[in-house]
C-alpha positions in Angstrom: 25.3 8.3 23.0 22.6 10.8 24.4 19.2 9.0 24.2 17.4 11.4 22.3 19.5 13.9 21.0 18.8 14.4 17.1 22.3 14.9 16.6 23.5 11.7 17.4 23.9 8.8 15.1 24.6 5.2 15.0 27.9 4.4 13.2 28.1 2.9 9.8 28.6 -0.5 11.0 26.5 -2.1 13.6 29.3 -4.2 14.7 29.2 -2.7 18.1 25.7 -4.1 18.8 25.7 -7.8 19.9 24.8 -10.0 16.9 22.6 -11.9 19.2 20.5 -8.8 20.0 19.9 -7.9 16.4 19.4 -11.6 15.4 16.7 -12.1 18.2 15.0 -8.7 16.9 15.0 -10.1 13.4 13.7 -13.6 14.4 11.0 -11.8 16.2 10.1 -9.7 13.3 9.1 -13.0 11.3 8.4 -16.5 12.1 8.1 -15.6 15.9 5.6 -13.0 15.2 3.3 -15.6 13.6 3.9 -18.1 16.6 3.0 -15.3 19.3 0.0 -14.5 17.1 -1.2 -18.0 17.1 -0.6 -18.3 20.9 -2.8 -15.4 21.1 -5.7 -16.7 19.2 -5.4 -20.0 20.8 -6.0 -19.0 24.2 -8.9 -16.7 23.4 -10.7 -19.0 20.7 -10.7 -22.2 22.5 -9.1 -24.0 19.3 -6.8 -26.9 19.8 -4.0 -27.2 17.6 -0.6 -28.7 17.8 2.7 -26.9 17.4 2.5 -24.2 14.8 4.9 -23.7 12.1 4.5 -20.4 10.9 5.6 -21.3 7.2 3.1 -24.2 6.6 0.4 -23.5 9.3 -2.3 -21.1 9.4 -2.0 -18.5 12.9 -6.0 -18.2 12.4 -8.4 -20.6 14.2 -10.5 -22.9 12.5 -14.1 -21.3 11.6 -16.8 -22.6 9.3 -15.9 -22.0 5.7 -18.9 -19.4 5.5 -17.3 -17.1 7.7 -13.9 -16.8 6.2 -13.0 -13.8 4.2 -11.0 -14.7 0.8 -7.7 -13.4 -0.3 -7.7 -11.1 -3.2 -4.3 -10.7 -5.2 -3.9 -7.1 -6.3 -4.9 -6.6 -10.1 -2.2 -5.7 -12.4 0.4 -6.0 -9.7 3.0 -6.8 -12.3 2.2 -3.6 -14.5 1.9 -1.7 -11.4 5.2 -3.0 -10.0 3.6 -3.4 -6.7 5.3 -6.8 -5.7 6.0 -8.6 -2.4 9.6 -9.1 -1.3 9.9 -12.5 -3.6 8.1 -10.6 -6.8 4.5 -12.2 -5.9 1.4 -10.2 -6.0 0.2 -8.4 -2.7 -3.2 -9.1 -1.6 -5.9 -8.1 0.9 -9.2 -9.8 2.4 -12.3 -7.9 1.5 -16.0 -7.8 2.9 -18.7 -5.6 1.6 -20.4 -3.3 4.0 -24.4 -3.3 4.3 -27.3 -1.3 5.3 -25.9 2.3 7.0 -22.5 1.1 6.6 -22.4 0.5 2.7 -20.7 3.5 2.2 -18.3 3.3 5.2 -14.7 1.7 4.9 -12.6 0.3 7.8 -9.0 -0.7 6.5 -6.9 -2.7 8.9 -3.3 -3.2 8.1 -1.4 -6.5 9.3 1.4 -6.4 11.6 4.3 -8.6 11.4 7.9 -6.7 12.3 10.6 -6.1 9.8 13.7 -7.2 8.3 16.8 -5.1 8.0 19.3 -6.9 6.0 19.2 -8.7 2.9 19.7 -11.8 4.8 16.7 -11.3 7.1 14.6 -10.1 4.2 15.4 -13.3 2.2 14.4 -15.6 5.2 11.1 -13.4 5.1 10.3 -13.9 1.6 9.7 -17.8 2.4 6.8 -16.7 5.0 3.3 -15.0 4.6 5.3 -11.9 5.5 7.3 -11.8 2.4 5.5 -13.6 0.0 1.4 -14.0 -0.9 2.5 -17.6 -2.0 2.4 -18.4 1.6 -0.7 -16.4 2.6 -3.7 -18.0 3.9 -6.4 -18.0 1.3 -9.3 -17.8 3.9 -9.2 -15.9 7.4 -11.7 -15.3 9.7 -12.7 -11.5 10.5 -13.0 -10.6 14.1 -12.5 -7.9 16.7 -12.3 -4.5 14.7 -13.3 -6.4 11.7 -15.9 -8.5 12.6 -19.5 -8.3 11.5 -21.3 -9.2 14.6 -23.1 -6.0 16.0 -22.5 -7.6 19.5 -18.8 -7.9 19.0 -18.2 -4.7 17.2 -20.9 -2.3 17.6 -19.9 0.7 15.9 -17.9 -0.9 12.5 -19.7 -4.2 12.1 -21.6 -3.2 8.9 -18.9 -1.0 7.4 -16.7 -2.5 4.3 -13.9 -4.0 5.7 -10.3 -4.7 4.4 -7.5 -6.5 5.8 -4.1 -5.5 3.8 -1.7 -8.3 4.1 2.0 -7.2 4.8 4.6 -8.8 2.8 7.4 -5.9 1.7 9.1 -6.0 5.2 9.2 -2.1 6.0 5.3 -1.0 6.8 4.8 -0.4 3.3 7.4 2.2 3.0 10.2 1.0 1.0 11.4 2.0 -2.4 12.5 0.4 -5.5 15.4 2.7 -5.7 17.0 0.7 -3.1 16.9 -2.6 -4.5 20.3 -4.3 -4.6 21.2 -6.3 -7.8 21.7 -10.3 -7.2 19.6 -10.3 -4.0 16.1 -11.2 -5.5 14.6 -9.0 -3.4 11.9 -6.4 -4.1 11.4 -3.0 -1.9 8.1 -1.9 -3.2 6.3 -1.1 0.2 5.2 2.3 -0.8 4.3 1.3 -4.4 1.9 -1.4 -2.6 0.3 0.9 -0.7 -0.4 3.2 -3.6 -1.8 0.4 -5.7 -3.8 -1.2 -3.2 -5.4 2.5 -2.5 -6.1 3.0 -6.0 -7.7 -0.5 -6.4 -10.0 -0.1 -3.3 -10.8 3.4 -4.3 -11.8 2.1 -7.7 -14.4 -0.6 -6.2 -16.1 1.9 -3.8 -13.7 3.5 -1.2 -13.7 6.9 -3.5 -17.3 7.4 -2.3 -16.7 6.8 1.3 -18.8 9.0 3.7 -16.6 7.7 6.7 -13.5 5.9 6.9 -10.9 4.5 9.6 -7.6 3.4 8.9 -5.9 1.0 11.4 -3.5 -1.3 11.8 -1.7 -3.6 14.5 2.1 -3.4 15.6 4.3 -3.0 12.3 0.7 -2.4 10.5 0.1 0.1 13.3 3.4 2.0 12.3 2.0 2.0 8.7 -1.1 3.4 9.4 0.9 6.3 11.0 2.9 6.6 8.2 0.2 6.9 5.7 -2.5 8.3 7.9 -2.5 11.8 6.1 -2.2 10.4 2.6 -5.0 8.2 3.2 -7.0 11.6 4.1 -5.9 13.0 1.0 -6.7 10.5 -1.4 -10.6 10.4 0.2 -13.5 12.9 -0.4 -13.0 15.9 1.2 -16.4 15.9 2.8 -15.7 12.4 4.3 -14.8 11.9 7.8 -11.6 10.0 8.0 -9.5 9.0 11.1 -6.9 6.7 11.9 -5.9 4.2 14.4 -2.6 2.5 15.6 -2.6 -0.5 17.8 0.6 -1.5 19.6 2.5 0.7 17.0 3.8 3.1 19.1 7.5 1.9 19.4 9.9 3.6 21.6 13.5 5.0 20.8 14.5 3.6 24.4 18.0 1.8 25.4 17.8 -1.7 26.5 18.7 -2.6 29.9 22.8 -3.1 29.2 22.8 0.7 27.9 22.7 -0.1 24.1 20.0 1.6 21.4 19.2 -1.6 19.8 15.6 -0.4 18.3 17.7 2.5 17.2 20.1 0.4 15.4 17.5 -1.6 13.9 15.3 0.9 12.6 18.5 2.8 11.0 19.3 -0.4 9.2 15.6 -0.9 7.9 15.7 2.6 6.8 18.8 2.5 4.9 18.0 -0.9 3.2 14.6 0.0 1.9 15.1 3.7 1.2 12.4 4.8 3.8 13.2 8.5 3.9 10.9 9.1 0.9 8.0 7.9 2.8 8.7 9.9 5.7 7.3 13.3 6.7 9.8 15.9 4.7 9.8 18.3 7.7 11.1 15.6 9.9 13.6 14.4 7.4 15.0 18.1 7.3 15.6 18.0 10.8 17.3 14.6 11.5 18.1 11.2 9.9 15.6 9.2 8.6 15.7 6.3 11.2 14.5 8.8 13.6 11.6 9.9 11.8 10.4 6.4 11.6 9.7 6.5 15.5 5.9 7.1 16.2 6.9 9.9 18.5 8.5 11.9 15.5 5.6 10.9 12.9 2.9 11.9 15.3 4.1 15.4 15.5 3.5 15.9 12.0 0.2 13.7 11.4 -2.9 16.3 10.9 -5.7 13.5 10.6 -7.5 12.7 13.8 -5.6 9.8 15.4 -6.2 7.0 18.1 -3.5 5.3 19.7 -4.6 1.8 21.3 -1.3 0.6 23.3 -0.6 -1.7 26.5 1.8 0.0 28.8 3.5 -3.3 29.3 4.0 -4.4 25.4 5.3 -7.6 25.4 6.8 -7.2 22.1 8.7 -4.1 23.2 9.5 -5.4 26.7 11.1 -8.7 24.6 12.7 -6.7 21.5 13.7 -2.9 22.8 13.9 -3.3 26.5 15.5 -6.8 27.4 16.4 -8.1 23.9 18.1 -11.6 24.3 21.8 -10.1 23.7 21.3 -7.7 26.6 20.7 -10.4 29.3 23.5 -12.8 28.6 23.0 -14.8 32.0 19.2 -15.2 31.3 18.1 -13.5 34.6 15.2 -12.2 32.4 14.2 -15.2 30.7 11.2 -16.1 32.8 10.3 -12.6 33.1 10.1 -11.9 29.4 8.0 -15.1 29.3 5.5 -13.9 31.9 5.4 -10.6 33.5 4.2 -12.3 36.6 7.5 -14.0 36.9 9.1 -10.7 37.3 10.7 -10.0 40.5 10.2 -6.4 42.0 13.4 -4.8 40.4 12.3 -6.1 37.2 8.8 -4.5 37.5 10.6 -1.1 38.5 12.3 -1.3 35.3 9.3 -2.2 33.5 7.4 0.9 35.3 10.1 3.1 34.2 9.6 1.8 30.5 5.7 2.4 31.1 6.8 6.1 32.1 8.6 6.7 29.3 5.7 5.9 27.2 3.6 8.2 29.1 6.0 11.0 28.9 6.3 10.8 24.9 2.5 10.5 24.5 1.8 13.4 27.1 2.8 15.8 24.3 -0.2 15.0 22.4 -2.8 14.9 25.2 -3.7 18.4 24.7 -4.5 17.7 21.0 -8.3 17.4 20.9 -8.1 15.2 17.6 -5.8 12.5 19.4 -7.6 9.8 21.5 -5.8 7.3 23.5 -6.3 3.9 25.4 -3.3 2.8 27.4 -4.1 0.0 29.6 -1.5 -1.6 32.0 -1.3 -5.0 30.5 1.4 -7.5 29.1 0.1 -7.9 25.7 0.6 -6.5 22.2 -2.2 -5.9 19.6 -5.6 -5.8 21.0 -7.8 -4.5 18.3 -8.0 -7.7 16.3 -9.4 -10.2 18.7 -13.2 -10.4 20.3 -11.8 -11.2 23.6 -9.8 -8.0 23.8 -11.8 -5.6 21.4 -15.4 -6.1 22.8 -16.5 -8.8 24.9 -17.9 -9.2 28.7 -14.4 -9.9 29.5 -12.3 -7.5 27.5 -9.8 -5.1 29.3 -11.5 -2.3 30.4 -10.5 1.6 31.5 -13.2 3.2 33.2 -15.5 0.6 32.4 -15.3 1.1 29.1 -13.8 -1.4 26.5 -11.3 -0.4 23.5 -14.0 -0.8 21.0 -16.4 1.5 23.1 -13.7 4.1 23.6 -12.7 3.8 20.1 -16.2 4.3 18.9 -17.0 7.3 21.2 -13.8 9.1 19.9 -14.3 8.3 16.2 -18.0 9.6 16.5 -17.4 12.3 18.6 -19.7 11.0 21.3 -16.8 12.2 23.9 -13.1 13.1 24.3 -11.1 9.7 25.0 -7.6 10.0 26.8 -7.7 6.9 28.7 -4.6 6.1 30.7 -4.7 3.1 33.0 -3.8 2.6 36.5 -0.1 3.1 37.4 1.7 -0.4 37.8 1.2 -4.2 36.9 -1.1 -6.0 38.1 -3.6 -3.0 38.6 -6.0 -3.7 36.0 -8.2 -7.3 36.8 -9.6 -7.2 33.5 -6.1 -7.5 31.4 -5.5 -10.5 29.1 -2.0 -11.0 29.9 0.1 -13.2 27.9 1.9 -16.1 29.1 4.6 -17.6 26.7 5.8 -20.2 29.4 
């Protein structure tokens, strides 16, 4: 199968792909994603927890209750048919802006992978990624959502919203694809529209400045809905979008299989994503190909910023080296900690980085697109103070991610920050260690 040919398509069955490989991707799309998020927070918050069970324990560190932001369930969820996979009401966390930021809005979409089958979506509906019944009722706002000007210098006093993710398809599924007897609801697009309507009714409709952001699958959702976000806000408002670790590549794994391509094919087919993807892309190629950011960004008209690690651990573990691609376990230690990779493995990781840079290079000439691509072994970086903006945050050209995003958003300067060429060249990186 040609790697990037728009004429190639996966067979009707995924039987030719290792069940282990797909199963590993599905698992990472739900429970293990929450566990990884917990480890990330554990390292940077100095909060000591015992082993995390993503179904019963919060992935957030402990904070004083006064600093926690409550969950708001969507009003009229049943009337609008905007419901999570299990039929519960979707939700969001809202913190009012103040002072000069009282009419500015920052919306951040939660990440958490995807489900690509009835079985994996059924599993998911018993977690916070498929049901509001399992969502944390109070969460801290940090990083890009922080209200502390020392942690979040440009957006600290904006109205801030964290949109919880419970549909399994980056807010792009459609109810016409629901299957009788499955007890699963595919309402991602409906949820997106209903949440927008509710936020518009409480002040978003009067926004002067707005930023739609998201992490991982939420970063993909920010790309999918970026232009719609622009359309529903006042014409005179400054509206931009940011995708954090949401630029998933259409690359083959180390065994030569297009694991991510098959996975996206199944997600798009299961939940009917075609209706939420750009019509010009759908007219040229199959829907699953239009789900890859390299195709989405080509059609985005709204100013966009890409925050992305060149050695994205999620993509390394699920796209480049999914478990089924390494039956003898040669990559096991490397997948857990990039410092354990040998020279040949680093070469393959550098090649993957090269594919990322080649893909984003076609957007370099667009003045409205900014980017911060650092050579770190990490995934999302905007949600935590340690990686967003602190004395020890990752930097390129002596600028943190927060400073770079601020420079781009407020047109202080163009930002096309591409880090040094090979790991471990950037000493400011916060590299994950899963051992």
